[in-house]
Backbone of each chain as nested JSON, in Angstrom:
{
  "chains": [
    {"id": "A", "residues": [
      {"number": 1, "name": "MET", "atoms": {"N": [-81.201, -11.474, -16.864], "CA": [-81.711, -11.434, -15.48], "C": [-82.016, -9.998, -15.097]}},
      {"number": 2, "name": "ALA", "atoms": {"N": [-83.006, -9.835, -14.272], "CA": [-83.424, -8.493, -13.849], "C": [-83.91, -8.562, -12.41]}},
      {"number": 3, "name": "LYS", "atoms": {"N": [-84.046, -7.383, -11.815], "CA": [-84.553, -7.322, -10.442], "C": [-86.057, -7.095, -10.47]}},
      {"number": 4, "name": "PHE", "atoms": {"N": [-86.733, -7.701, -9.513], "CA": [-88.178, -7.545, -9.392], "C": [-88.558, -7.282, -7.945]}},
      {"number": 5, "name": "MET", "atoms": {"N": [-89.566, -6.43, -7.769], "CA": [-90.172, -6.242, -6.461], "C": [-91.608, -6.729, -6.59]}},
      {"number": 6, "name": "ASP", "atoms": {"N": [-91.972, -7.745, -5.806], "CA": [-93.369, -8.16, -5.845], "C": [-94.023, -7.855, -4.518]}},
      {"number": 7, "name": "VAL", "atoms": {"N": [-95.349, -7.692, -4.58], "CA": [-96.102, -7.251, -3.411], "C": [-97.284, -8.19, -3.188]}},
      {"number": 8, "name": "HIS", "atoms": {"N": [-97.426, -8.61, -1.943], "CA": [-98.591, -9.404, -1.525], "C": [-99.443, -8.512, -0.628]}},
      {"number": 9, "name": "HIS", "atoms": {"N": [-100.745, -8.491, -0.862], "CA": [-101.666, -7.752, 0.004], "C": [-102.419, -8.753, 0.886]}},
      {"number": 10, "name": "GLY", "atoms": {"N": [-103.118, -8.237, 1.86], "CA": [-104.037, -9.087, 2.635], "C": [-103.353, -10.055, 3.57]}},
      {"number": 11, "name": "MET", "atoms": {"N": [-102.108, -9.754, 3.96], "CA": [-101.39, -10.668, 4.858], "C": [-101.382, -10.128, 6.301]}},
      {"number": 12, "name": "ALA", "atoms": {"N": [-102.406, -9.378, 6.65], "CA": [-102.465, -8.808, 8.008], "C": [-102.348, -9.914, 9.047]}},
      {"number": 13, "name": "GLY", "atoms": {"N": [-101.566, -9.654, 10.062], "CA": [-101.392, -10.631, 11.137], "C": [-100.278, -11.629, 10.895]}},
      {"number": 14, "name": "ILE", "atoms": {"N": [-99.604, -11.532, 9.748], "CA": [-98.525, -12.475, 9.447], "C": [-97.46, -12.426, 10.556]}},
      {"number": 15, "name": "THR", "atoms": {"N": [-96.964, -13.608, 10.911], "CA": [-95.939, -13.703, 11.959], "C": [-94.57, -13.917, 11.315]}},
      {"number": 16, "name": "GLU", "atoms": {"N": [-93.54, -13.731, 12.118], "CA": [-92.185, -13.943, 11.621], "C": [-92.031, -15.391, 11.129]}},
      {"number": 17, "name": "GLU", "atoms": {"N": [-92.61, -16.331, 11.868], "CA": [-92.501, -17.743, 11.499], "C": [-93.225, -18.011, 10.172]}},
      {"number": 18, "name": "GLN", "atoms": {"N": [-94.373, -17.402, 9.986], "CA": [-95.112, -17.598, 8.725], "C": [-94.345, -16.99, 7.549]}},
      {"number": 19, "name": "LEU", "atoms": {"N": [-93.748, -15.828, 7.761], "CA": [-92.955, -15.21, 6.691], "C": [-91.759, -16.099, 6.342]}},
      {"number": 20, "name": "ARG", "atoms": {"N": [-91.123, -16.621, 7.383], "CA": [-89.952, -17.474, 7.182], "C": [-90.34, -18.754, 6.425]}},
      {"number": 21, "name": "THR", "atoms": {"N": [-91.454, -19.339, 6.816], "CA": [-91.927, -20.569, 6.167], "C": [-92.268, -20.317, 4.697]}},
      {"number": 22, "name": "ALA", "atoms": {"N": [-92.94, -19.194, 4.435], "CA": [-93.307, -18.854, 3.049], "C": [-92.051, -18.626, 2.204]}},
      {"number": 23, "name": "HIS", "atoms": {"N": [-91.085, -17.92, 2.793], "CA": [-89.835, -17.62, 2.08], "C": [-89.085, -18.93, 1.783]}},
      {"number": 24, "name": "ARG", "atoms": {"N": [-89.062, -19.825, 2.762], "CA": [-88.367, -21.105, 2.554], "C": [-89.036, -21.912, 1.446]}},
      {"number": 25, "name": "ALA", "atoms": {"N": [-90.365, -21.817, 1.35], "CA": [-91.103, -22.539, 0.296], "C": [-90.701, -22.004, -1.08]}},
      {"number": 26, "name": "ASP", "atoms": {"N": [-90.481, -20.689, -1.169], "CA": [-89.991, -20.109, -2.426], "C": [-88.571, -20.6, -2.724]}},
      {"number": 27, "name": "LEU", "atoms": {"N": [-87.706, -20.518, -1.719], "CA": [-86.301, -20.886, -1.929], "C": [-86.16, -22.33, -2.379]}},
      {"number": 28, "name": "ALA", "atoms": {"N": [-87.047, -23.178, -1.885], "CA": [-86.942, -24.614, -2.173], "C": [-87.153, -24.94, -3.642]}},
      {"number": 29, "name": "ILE", "atoms": {"N": [-87.9, -24.087, -4.352], "CA": [-88.225, -24.4, -5.751], "C": [-87.775, -23.321, -6.735]}},
      {"number": 30, "name": "GLN", "atoms": {"N": [-87.162, -22.237, -6.241], "CA": [-86.845, -21.094, -7.098], "C": [-85.911, -21.449, -8.263]}},
      {"number": 31, "name": "ALA", "atoms": {"N": [-85.045, -22.433, -8.051], "CA": [-84.078, -22.793, -9.092], "C": [-84.769, -23.334, -10.344]}},
      {"number": 32, "name": "ASP", "atoms": {"N": [-85.976, -23.89, -10.176], "CA": [-86.704, -24.434, -11.328], "C": [-86.955, -23.366, -12.386]}},
      {"number": 33, "name": "GLU", "atoms": {"N": [-87.031, -22.099, -11.943], "CA": [-87.34, -21.002, -12.867], "C": [-86.186, -20.014, -12.977]}},
      {"number": 34, "name": "GLY", "atoms": {"N": [-85.056, -20.335, -12.359], "CA": [-83.903, -19.441, -12.417], "C": [-84.088, -18.176, -11.59]}},
      {"number": 35, "name": "VAL", "atoms": {"N": [-84.955, -18.25, -10.559], "CA": [-85.248, -17.094, -9.713], "C": [-84.4, -17.157, -8.445]}},
      {"number": 36, "name": "THR", "atoms": {"N": [-83.95, -15.998, -7.954], "CA": [-83.305, -15.917, -6.648], "C": [-84.041, -14.892, -5.802]}},
      {"number": 37, "name": "PHE", "atoms": {"N": [-84.751, -15.367, -4.788], "CA": [-85.401, -14.439, -3.861], "C": [-84.351, -13.957, -2.881]}},
      {"number": 38, "name": "GLU", "atoms": {"N": [-84.184, -12.635, -2.803], "CA": [-83.084, -12.072, -2.012], "C": [-83.517, -11.643, -0.621]}},
      {"number": 39, "name": "GLN", "atoms": {"N": [-84.675, -11.0, -0.534], "CA": [-85.118, -10.525, 0.769], "C": [-86.627, -10.311, 0.736]}},
      {"number": 40, "name": "ALA", "atoms": {"N": [-87.231, -10.365, 1.911], "CA": [-88.67, -10.093, 2.023], "C": [-88.917, -9.293, 3.283]}},
      {"number": 41, "name": "TRP", "atoms": {"N": [-89.859, -8.335, 3.174], "CA": [-90.205, -7.452, 4.288], "C": [-91.718, -7.502, 4.47]}},
      {"number": 42, "name": "ALA", "atoms": {"N": [-92.16, -7.605, 5.709], "CA": [-93.608, -7.685, 5.947], "C": [-94.068, -6.669, 6.981]}},
      {"number": 43, "name": "ASP", "atoms": {"N": [-95.24, -6.121, 6.722], "CA": [-95.932, -5.231, 7.65], "C": [-97.189, -5.963, 8.116]}},
      {"number": 44, "name": "PRO", "atoms": {"N": [-97.145, -6.581, 9.297], "CA": [-98.3, -7.357, 9.769], "C": [-99.538, -6.502, 9.993]}},
      {"number": 45, "name": "GLU", "atoms": {"N": [-99.359, -5.196, 10.166], "CA": [-100.524, -4.331, 10.406], "C": [-101.322, -4.103, 9.132]}},
      {"number": 46, "name": "SER", "atoms": {"N": [-100.653, -3.623, 8.092], "CA": [-101.368, -3.341, 6.834], "C": [-101.529, -4.604, 6.002]}},
      {"number": 47, "name": "GLY", "atoms": {"N": [-100.714, -5.625, 6.296], "CA": [-100.805, -6.867, 5.541], "C": [-100.045, -6.862, 4.23]}},
      {"number": 48, "name": "HIS", "atoms": {"N": [-99.113, -5.911, 4.056], "CA": [-98.282, -5.888, 2.848], "C": [-97.004, -6.698, 3.069]}},
      {"number": 49, "name": "VAL", "atoms": {"N": [-96.642, -7.473, 2.052], "CA": [-95.345, -8.16, 2.048], "C": [-94.649, -7.798, 0.74]}},
      {"number": 50, "name": "TYR", "atoms": {"N": [-93.384, -7.384, 0.839], "CA": [-92.57, -7.002, -0.325], "C": [-91.454, -8.016, -0.478]}},
      {"number": 51, "name": "CYS", "atoms": {"N": [-91.267, -8.54, -1.697], "CA": [-90.193, -9.503, -1.958], "C": [-89.309, -8.972, -3.078]}},
      {"number": 52, "name": "LEU", "atoms": {"N": [-88.012, -8.974, -2.837], "CA": [-87.04, -8.572, -3.851], "C": [-86.411, -9.83, -4.433]}},
      {"number": 53, "name": "SER", "atoms": {"N": [-86.345, -9.883, -5.751], "CA": [-85.77, -11.064, -6.385], "C": [-84.98, -10.693, -7.627]}},
      {"number": 54, "name": "GLU", "atoms": {"N": [-84.165, -11.642, -8.065], "CA": [-83.508, -11.555, -9.365], "C": [-84.066, -12.719, -10.171]}},
      {"number": 55, "name": "ALA", "atoms": {"N": [-84.497, -12.413, -11.386], "CA": [-85.204, -13.447, -12.145], "C": [-85.144, -13.149, -13.637]}},
      {"number": 56, "name": "PRO", "atoms": {"N": [-85.418, -14.174, -14.454], "CA": [-85.428, -13.952, -15.902], "C": [-86.673, -13.202, -16.38]}},
      {"number": 57, "name": "SER", "atoms": {"N": [-87.765, -13.225, -15.61], "CA": [-88.996, -12.538, -16.024], "C": [-89.95, -12.434, -14.843]}},
      {"number": 58, "name": "LYS", "atoms": {"N": [-90.934, -11.528, -14.948], "CA": [-91.93, -11.422, -13.876], "C": [-92.782, -12.682, -13.805]}},
      {"number": 59, "name": "GLU", "atoms": {"N": [-92.992, -13.315, -14.969], "CA": [-93.783, -14.546, -14.983], "C": [-93.072, -15.653, -14.188]}},
      {"number": 60, "name": "ALA", "atoms": {"N": [-91.738, -15.683, -14.274], "CA": [-90.971, -16.687, -13.526], "C": [-91.146, -16.467, -12.022]}},
      {"number": 61, "name": "VAL", "atoms": {"N": [-91.086, -15.201, -11.596], "CA": [-91.302, -14.873, -10.179], "C": [-92.68, -15.351, -9.742]}},
      {"number": 62, "name": "GLN", "atoms": {"N": [-93.678, -15.019, -10.557], "CA": [-95.052, -15.372, -10.179], "C": [-95.267, -16.881, -10.153]}},
      {"number": 63, "name": "ARG", "atoms": {"N": [-94.65, -17.604, -11.098], "CA": [-94.833, -19.058, -11.107], "C": [-94.31, -19.689, -9.818]}},
      {"number": 64, "name": "ILE", "atoms": {"N": [-93.164, -19.205, -9.335], "CA": [-92.626, -19.75, -8.076], "C": [-93.564, -19.426, -6.911]}},
      {"number": 65, "name": "HIS", "atoms": {"N": [-93.991, -18.171, -6.835], "CA": [-94.893, -17.782, -5.742], "C": [-96.2, -18.582, -5.792]}},
      {"number": 66, "name": "GLU", "atoms": {"N": [-96.704, -18.82, -7.014], "CA": [-97.961, -19.581, -7.136], "C": [-97.77, -21.022, -6.678]}},
      {"number": 67, "name": "ARG", "atoms": {"N": [-96.687, -21.636, -7.146], "CA": [-96.445, -23.034, -6.765], "C": [-96.173, -23.162, -5.271]}},
      {"number": 68, "name": "ALA", "atoms": {"N": [-95.618, -22.111, -4.668], "CA": [-95.346, -22.136, -3.225], "C": [-96.611, -21.834, -2.417]}},
      {"number": 69, "name": "GLY", "atoms": {"N": [-97.696, -21.487, -3.124], "CA": [-98.973, -21.309, -2.437], "C": [-99.325, -19.88, -2.064]}},
      {"number": 70, "name": "HIS", "atoms": {"N": [-98.528, -18.909, -2.552], "CA": [-98.831, -17.514, -2.207], "C": [-98.568, -16.603, -3.405]}},
      {"number": 71, "name": "PRO", "atoms": {"N": [-99.478, -16.636, -4.401], "CA": [-99.313, -15.771, -5.573], "C": [-99.219, -14.298, -5.163]}},
      {"number": 72, "name": "ALA", "atoms": {"N": [-98.385, -13.54, -5.884], "CA": [-98.24, -12.108, -5.608], "C": [-99.394, -11.336, -6.238]}},
      {"number": 73, "name": "ASP", "atoms": {"N": [-99.758, -10.22, -5.629], "CA": [-100.786, -9.35, -6.196], "C": [-100.193, -8.409, -7.231]}},
      {"number": 74, "name": "GLU", "atoms": {"N": [-98.91, -8.113, -7.105], "CA": [-98.206, -7.262, -8.075], "C": [-96.786, -7.792, -8.232]}},
      {"number": 75, "name": "VAL", "atoms": {"N": [-96.274, -7.768, -9.443], "CA": [-94.852, -8.067, -9.673], "C": [-94.315, -6.969, -10.592]}},
      {"number": 76, "name": "HIS", "atoms": {"N": [-93.357, -6.198, -10.099], "CA": [-92.813, -5.079, -10.871], "C": [-91.328, -5.263, -11.149]}},
      {"number": 77, "name": "PRO", "atoms": {"N": [-90.925, -5.141, -12.401], "CA": [-89.488, -5.056, -12.67], "C": [-88.985, -3.739, -12.071]}},
      {"number": 78, "name": "VAL", "atoms": {"N": [-87.822, -3.763, -11.447], "CA": [-87.248, -2.515, -10.891], "C": [-85.833, -2.348, -11.438]}},
      {"number": 79, "name": "PRO", "atoms": {"N": [-85.752, -1.904, -12.703], "CA": [-84.435, -1.782, -13.339], "C": [-83.588, -0.646, -12.773]}},
      {"number": 80, "name": "LEU", "atoms": {"N": [-84.241, 0.333, -12.109], "CA": [-83.489, 1.459, -11.545], "C": [-83.312, 1.259, -10.051]}},
      {"number": 81, "name": "ILE", "atoms": {"N": [-82.057, 1.289, -9.6], "CA": [-81.734, 1.039, -8.194], "C": [-80.694, 2.046, -7.742]}},
      {"number": 82, "name": "VAL", "atoms": {"N": [-80.959, 2.687, -6.611], "CA": [-79.925, 3.537, -6.013], "C": [-79.757, 3.147, -4.559]}}
    ]},
    {"id": "B", "residues": [
      {"number": 1, "name": "MET", "atoms": {"N": [-85.52, 2.606, 16.72], "CA": [-85.391, 2.653, 15.264], "C": [-86.068, 1.43, 14.651]}},
      {"number": 2, "name": "ALA", "atoms": {"N": [-86.618, 1.623, 13.484], "CA": [-87.336, 0.528, 12.818], "C": [-87.126, 0.666, 11.313]}},
      {"number": 3, "name": "LYS", "atoms": {"N": [-87.477, -0.416, 10.617], "CA": [-87.357, -0.395, 9.156], "C": [-88.7, 0.023, 8.559]}},
      {"number": 4, "name": "PHE", "atoms": {"N": [-88.623, 0.748, 7.462], "CA": [-89.824, 1.193, 6.757], "C": [-89.645, 0.975, 5.258]}},
      {"number": 5, "name": "MET", "atoms": {"N": [-90.752, 0.6, 4.605], "CA": [-90.797, 0.566, 3.144], "C": [-91.831, 1.604, 2.732]}},
      {"number": 6, "name": "ASP", "atoms": {"N": [-91.397, 2.597, 1.976], "CA": [-92.396, 3.539, 1.485], "C": [-92.515, 3.415, -0.019]}},
      {"number": 7, "name": "VAL", "atoms": {"N": [-93.678, 3.815, -0.513], "CA": [-94.001, 3.607, -1.922], "C": [-94.506, 4.916, -2.521]}},
      {"number": 8, "name": "HIS", "atoms": {"N": [-93.96, 5.246, -3.673], "CA": [-94.417, 6.402, -4.455], "C": [-95.113, 5.861, -5.704]}},
      {"number": 9, "name": "HIS", "atoms": {"N": [-96.279, 6.4, -6.011], "CA": [-96.987, 6.02, -7.24], "C": [-96.838, 7.154, -8.253]}},
      {"number": 10, "name": "GLY", "atoms": {"N": [-97.222, 6.878, -9.476], "CA": [-97.319, 7.955, -10.462], "C": [-95.98, 8.478, -10.966]}},
      {"number": 11, "name": "MET", "atoms": {"N": [-94.928, 7.668, -10.839], "CA": [-93.604, 8.116, -11.285], "C": [-93.244, 7.489, -12.639]}},
      {"number": 12, "name": "ALA", "atoms": {"N": [-94.237, 7.185, -13.433], "CA": [-93.975, 6.573, -14.743], "C": [-93.011, 7.438, -15.542]}},
      {"number": 13, "name": "GLY", "atoms": {"N": [-92.049, 6.796, -16.18], "CA": [-91.081, 7.512, -17.001], "C": [-89.863, 7.998, -16.242]}},
      {"number": 14, "name": "ILE", "atoms": {"N": [-89.814, 7.729, -14.926], "CA": [-88.669, 8.185, -14.135], "C": [-87.366, 7.607, -14.707]}},
      {"number": 15, "name": "THR", "atoms": {"N": [-86.335, 8.448, -14.736], "CA": [-85.033, 8.023, -15.259], "C": [-84.083, 7.715, -14.106]}},
      {"number": 16, "name": "GLU", "atoms": {"N": [-82.988, 7.053, -14.44], "CA": [-81.986, 6.74, -13.416], "C": [-81.47, 8.031, -12.768]}},
      {"number": 17, "name": "GLU", "atoms": {"N": [-81.261, 9.07, -13.597], "CA": [-80.755, 10.337, -13.082], "C": [-81.762, 10.998, -12.144]}},
      {"number": 18, "name": "GLN", "atoms": {"N": [-83.034, 10.938, -12.49], "CA": [-84.076, 11.522, -11.625], "C": [-84.169, 10.772, -10.297]}},
      {"number": 19, "name": "LEU", "atoms": {"N": [-84.055, 9.436, -10.361], "CA": [-84.094, 8.644, -9.126], "C": [-82.902, 9.0, -8.247]}},
      {"number": 20, "name": "ARG", "atoms": {"N": [-81.75, 9.126, -8.878], "CA": [-80.518, 9.444, -8.148], "C": [-80.621, 10.835, -7.503]}},
      {"number": 21, "name": "THR", "atoms": {"N": [-81.14, 11.794, -8.254], "CA": [-81.291, 13.164, -7.743], "C": [-82.265, 13.205, -6.557]}},
      {"number": 22, "name": "ALA", "atoms": {"N": [-83.383, 12.475, -6.693], "CA": [-84.376, 12.45, -5.617], "C": [-83.784, 11.8, -4.36]}},
      {"number": 23, "name": "HIS", "atoms": {"N": [-83.041, 10.717, -4.568], "CA": [-82.429, 10.001, -3.443], "C": [-81.405, 10.908, -2.752]}},
      {"number": 24, "name": "ARG", "atoms": {"N": [-80.615, 11.629, -3.554], "CA": [-79.612, 12.53, -2.972], "C": [-80.284, 13.641, -2.159]}},
      {"number": 25, "name": "ALA", "atoms": {"N": [-81.451, 14.103, -2.618], "CA": [-82.179, 15.149, -1.882], "C": [-82.629, 14.626, -0.515]}},
      {"number": 26, "name": "ASP", "atoms": {"N": [-83.02, 13.35, -0.465], "CA": [-83.366, 12.726, 0.823], "C": [-82.128, 12.62, 1.713]}},
      {"number": 27, "name": "LEU", "atoms": {"N": [-81.048, 12.11, 1.148], "CA": [-79.825, 11.885, 1.932], "C": [-79.306, 13.185, 2.536]}},
      {"number": 28, "name": "ALA", "atoms": {"N": [-79.483, 14.282, 1.796], "CA": [-78.927, 15.564, 2.227], "C": [-79.566, 16.076, 3.514]}},
      {"number": 29, "name": "ILE", "atoms": {"N": [-80.82, 15.675, 3.784], "CA": [-81.529, 16.213, 4.96], "C": [-81.995, 15.133, 5.93]}},
      {"number": 30, "name": "GLN", "atoms": {"N": [-81.726, 13.856, 5.628], "CA": [-82.28, 12.769, 6.439], "C": [-81.841, 12.819, 7.906]}},
      {"number": 31, "name": "ALA", "atoms": {"N": [-80.635, 13.344, 8.153], "CA": [-80.126, 13.368, 9.522], "C": [-80.973, 14.256, 10.428]}},
      {"number": 32, "name": "ASP", "atoms": {"N": [-81.676, 15.228, 9.844], "CA": [-82.523, 16.12, 10.644], "C": [-83.592, 15.345, 11.407]}},
      {"number": 33, "name": "GLU", "atoms": {"N": [-83.988, 14.195, 10.854], "CA": [-85.057, 13.397, 11.478], "C": [-84.551, 12.034, 11.94]}},
      {"number": 34, "name": "GLY", "atoms": {"N": [-83.239, 11.83, 11.876], "CA": [-82.692, 10.547, 12.299], "C": [-83.03, 9.396, 11.366]}},
      {"number": 35, "name": "VAL", "atoms": {"N": [-83.286, 9.725, 10.096], "CA": [-83.655, 8.709, 9.103], "C": [-82.422, 8.306, 8.297]}},
      {"number": 36, "name": "THR", "atoms": {"N": [-82.335, 7.035, 7.927], "CA": [-81.307, 6.577, 6.996], "C": [-81.985, 5.869, 5.825]}},
      {"number": 37, "name": "PHE", "atoms": {"N": [-81.963, 6.504, 4.663], "CA": [-82.5, 5.838, 3.472], "C": [-81.441, 4.882, 2.953]}},
      {"number": 38, "name": "GLU", "atoms": {"N": [-81.81, 3.614, 2.829], "CA": [-80.823, 2.576, 2.507], "C": [-80.781, 2.236, 1.023]}},
      {"number": 39, "name": "GLN", "atoms": {"N": [-81.959, 2.125, 0.421], "CA": [-81.985, 1.747, -0.99], "C": [-83.324, 2.163, -1.59]}},
      {"number": 40, "name": "ALA", "atoms": {"N": [-83.32, 2.351, -2.899], "CA": [-84.568, 2.678, -3.602], "C": [-84.586, 1.939, -4.924]}},
      {"number": 41, "name": "TRP", "atoms": {"N": [-85.777, 1.465, -5.288], "CA": [-85.971, 0.701, -6.516], "C": [-87.114, 1.338, -7.299]}},
      {"number": 42, "name": "ALA", "atoms": {"N": [-86.938, 1.506, -8.603], "CA": [-87.991, 2.143, -9.397], "C": [-88.367, 1.322, -10.615]}},
      {"number": 43, "name": "ASP", "atoms": {"N": [-89.66, 1.324, -10.901], "CA": [-90.214, 0.715, -12.109], "C": [-90.757, 1.842, -12.978]}},
      {"number": 44, "name": "PRO", "atoms": {"N": [-89.986, 2.277, -13.975], "CA": [-90.422, 3.412, -14.809], "C": [-91.706, 3.114, -15.586]}},
      {"number": 45, "name": "GLU", "atoms": {"N": [-92.017, 1.838, -15.786], "CA": [-93.224, 1.499, -16.553], "C": [-94.493, 1.732, -15.739]}},
      {"number": 46, "name": "SER", "atoms": {"N": [-94.551, 1.115, -14.56], "CA": [-95.758, 1.265, -13.734], "C": [-95.718, 2.561, -12.935]}},
      {"number": 47, "name": "GLY", "atoms": {"N": [-94.51, 3.124, -12.771], "CA": [-94.382, 4.357, -12.008], "C": [-94.299, 4.169, -10.51]}},
      {"number": 48, "name": "HIS", "atoms": {"N": [-93.986, 2.938, -10.068], "CA": [-93.81, 2.687, -8.636], "C": [-92.346, 2.876, -8.229]}},
      {"number": 49, "name": "VAL", "atoms": {"N": [-92.141, 3.545, -7.096], "CA": [-90.805, 3.641, -6.505], "C": [-90.908, 3.148, -5.065]}},
      {"number": 50, "name": "TYR", "atoms": {"N": [-90.0, 2.247, -4.685], "CA": [-89.961, 1.676, -3.338], "C": [-88.69, 2.152, -2.653]}},
      {"number": 51, "name": "CYS", "atoms": {"N": [-88.835, 2.66, -1.417], "CA": [-87.666, 3.118, -0.658], "C": [-87.614, 2.387, 0.676]}},
      {"number": 52, "name": "LEU", "atoms": {"N": [-86.456, 1.834, 0.979], "CA": [-86.231, 1.161, 2.261], "C": [-85.444, 2.105, 3.158]}},
      {"number": 53, "name": "SER", "atoms": {"N": [-85.896, 2.246, 4.391], "CA": [-85.192, 3.138, 5.315], "C": [-85.198, 2.589, 6.729]}},
      {"number": 54, "name": "GLU", "atoms": {"N": [-84.329, 3.168, 7.536], "CA": [-84.358, 2.93, 8.972], "C": [-84.671, 4.28, 9.6]}},
      {"number": 55, "name": "ALA", "atoms": {"N": [-85.627, 4.302, 10.498], "CA": [-86.091, 5.595, 11.001], "C": [-86.766, 5.435, 12.352]}},
      {"number": 56, "name": "PRO", "atoms": {"N": [-86.908, 6.553, 13.078], "CA": [-87.597, 6.486, 14.376], "C": [-89.111, 6.343, 14.232]}},
      {"number": 57, "name": "SER", "atoms": {"N": [-89.686, 6.752, 13.096], "CA": [-91.146, 6.662, 12.911], "C": [-91.479, 6.839, 11.434]}},
      {"number": 58, "name": "LYS", "atoms": {"N": [-92.713, 6.435, 11.05], "CA": [-93.13, 6.644, 9.672], "C": [-93.298, 8.132, 9.374]}},
      {"number": 59, "name": "GLU", "atoms": {"N": [-93.674, 8.899, 10.397], "CA": [-93.826, 10.345, 10.205], "C": [-92.47, 10.988, 9.87]}},
      {"number": 60, "name": "ALA", "atoms": {"N": [-91.403, 10.498, 10.49], "CA": [-90.064, 11.029, 10.204], "C": [-89.689, 10.754, 8.747]}},
      {"number": 61, "name": "VAL", "atoms": {"N": [-89.978, 9.55, 8.274], "CA": [-89.71, 9.202, 6.866], "C": [-90.473, 10.159, 5.953]}},
      {"number": 62, "name": "GLN", "atoms": {"N": [-91.746, 10.335, 6.255], "CA": [-92.583, 11.176, 5.391], "C": [-92.132, 12.637, 5.42]}},
      {"number": 63, "name": "ARG", "atoms": {"N": [-91.723, 13.133, 6.587], "CA": [-91.284, 14.529, 6.658], "C": [-90.068, 14.771, 5.764]}},
      {"number": 64, "name": "ILE", "atoms": {"N": [-89.136, 13.819, 5.741], "CA": [-87.962, 13.982, 4.86], "C": [-88.396, 13.955, 3.393]}},
      {"number": 65, "name": "HIS", "atoms": {"N": [-89.23, 12.989, 3.036], "CA": [-89.681, 12.901, 1.636], "C": [-90.443, 14.166, 1.233]}},
      {"number": 66, "name": "GLU", "atoms": {"N": [-91.253, 14.699, 2.147], "CA": [-92.018, 15.908, 1.827], "C": [-91.09, 17.101, 1.621]}},
      {"number": 67, "name": "ARG", "atoms": {"N": [-90.151, 17.278, 2.541], "CA": [-89.221, 18.406, 2.433], "C": [-88.353, 18.27, 1.181]}},
      {"number": 68, "name": "ALA", "atoms": {"N": [-88.078, 17.037, 0.762], "CA": [-87.261, 16.824, -0.435], "C": [-88.09, 16.99, -1.712]}},
      {"number": 69, "name": "GLY", "atoms": {"N": [-89.405, 17.175, -1.544], "CA": [-90.247, 17.469, -2.7], "C": [-90.952, 16.279, -3.319]}},
      {"number": 70, "name": "HIS", "atoms": {"N": [-90.898, 15.121, -2.638], "CA": [-91.569, 13.94, -3.196], "C": [-92.213, 13.109, -2.081]}},
      {"number": 71, "name": "PRO", "atoms": {"N": [-93.353, 13.607, -1.541], "CA": [-94.042, 12.854, -0.489], "C": [-94.407, 11.44, -0.954]}},
      {"number": 72, "name": "ALA", "atoms": {"N": [-94.315, 10.488, -0.021], "CA": [-94.666, 9.1, -0.353], "C": [-96.177, 8.921, -0.316]}},
      {"number": 73, "name": "ASP", "atoms": {"N": [-96.679, 7.991, -1.129], "CA": [-98.099, 7.668, -1.105], "C": [-98.419, 6.672, 0.001]}},
      {"number": 74, "name": "GLU", "atoms": {"N": [-97.438, 5.869, 0.381], "CA": [-97.61, 4.894, 1.468], "C": [-96.294, 4.815, 2.229]}},
      {"number": 75, "name": "VAL", "atoms": {"N": [-96.377, 4.702, 3.538], "CA": [-95.188, 4.411, 4.354], "C": [-95.573, 3.283, 5.308]}},
      {"number": 76, "name": "HIS", "atoms": {"N": [-94.89, 2.151, 5.179], "CA": [-95.222, 0.982, 5.994], "C": [-94.042, 0.569, 6.868]}},
      {"number": 77, "name": "PRO", "atoms": {"N": [-94.267, 0.396, 8.17], "CA": [-93.24, -0.237, 8.988], "C": [-93.122, -1.69, 8.533]}},
      {"number": 78, "name": "VAL", "atoms": {"N": [-91.895, -2.203, 8.427], "CA": [-91.704, -3.613, 8.037], "C": [-90.843, -4.301, 9.101]}},
      {"number": 79, "name": "PRO", "atoms": {"N": [-91.468, -4.613, 10.243], "CA": [-90.703, -5.213, 11.349], "C": [-90.254, -6.639, 11.063]}},
      {"number": 80, "name": "LEU", "atoms": {"N": [-90.9, -7.315, 10.104], "CA": [-90.513, -8.695, 9.795], "C": [-89.676, -8.716, 8.527]}},
      {"number": 81, "name": "ILE", "atoms": {"N": [-88.487, -9.294, 8.621], "CA": [-87.554, -9.33, 7.491], "C": [-86.918, -10.702, 7.406]}},
      {"number": 82, "name": "VAL", "atoms": {"N": [-86.925, -11.275, 6.226], "CA": [-86.19, -12.539, 6.011], "C": [-85.309, -12.376, 4.79]}}
    ]}
  ]
}
C-alpha cells in the first residue's frame, strides 16, 4: 500500500455539496480496489481538487475515480511525507 | 485564517532528508506571517511537492516559502474539505 495525491482540474464552481457527493461516490466503491480515500480539498475558484488516498497502485485510484464518474487528471504516488 | 494547498514543480529526485530540511526551514519562520504548515507530500518521480497550510492569505504562504528558498509554483485556497 502507498499514499497517492490525485488532482482534478476544471472543477471551477464546485460546491461543498458536490464535493461531498463525489467523495461519497468514491467511498461507496473504494473497497473493490483496496483504496481508502482519506481527504479531499477543493478550490472552487481555480477548479482544482486534491484527493489523498492509500491504495495498492495509482491505477487502482484511477479506476475508482473513473467508475465514480470523475476521472483524475493526475495521480501521483507521494512516498515522502513530513 | 484559511486552508491552502501549494504545489512545487520540478523537484524530481527530492529525498526524504531534503523534504524534511525544506519543511523545517518553513516551520522556523512561519510564525512571522501567521502561517502554519501542516503537512507536505512529495513525489520524487514527477517532482511534485504538495504542502497543506493554514494561513491568513496565499501571499503569506508564498512569502514564507520564498524566504525559505523554495517559492511555490501554485498556491490555492482550499475552502472546501471533506
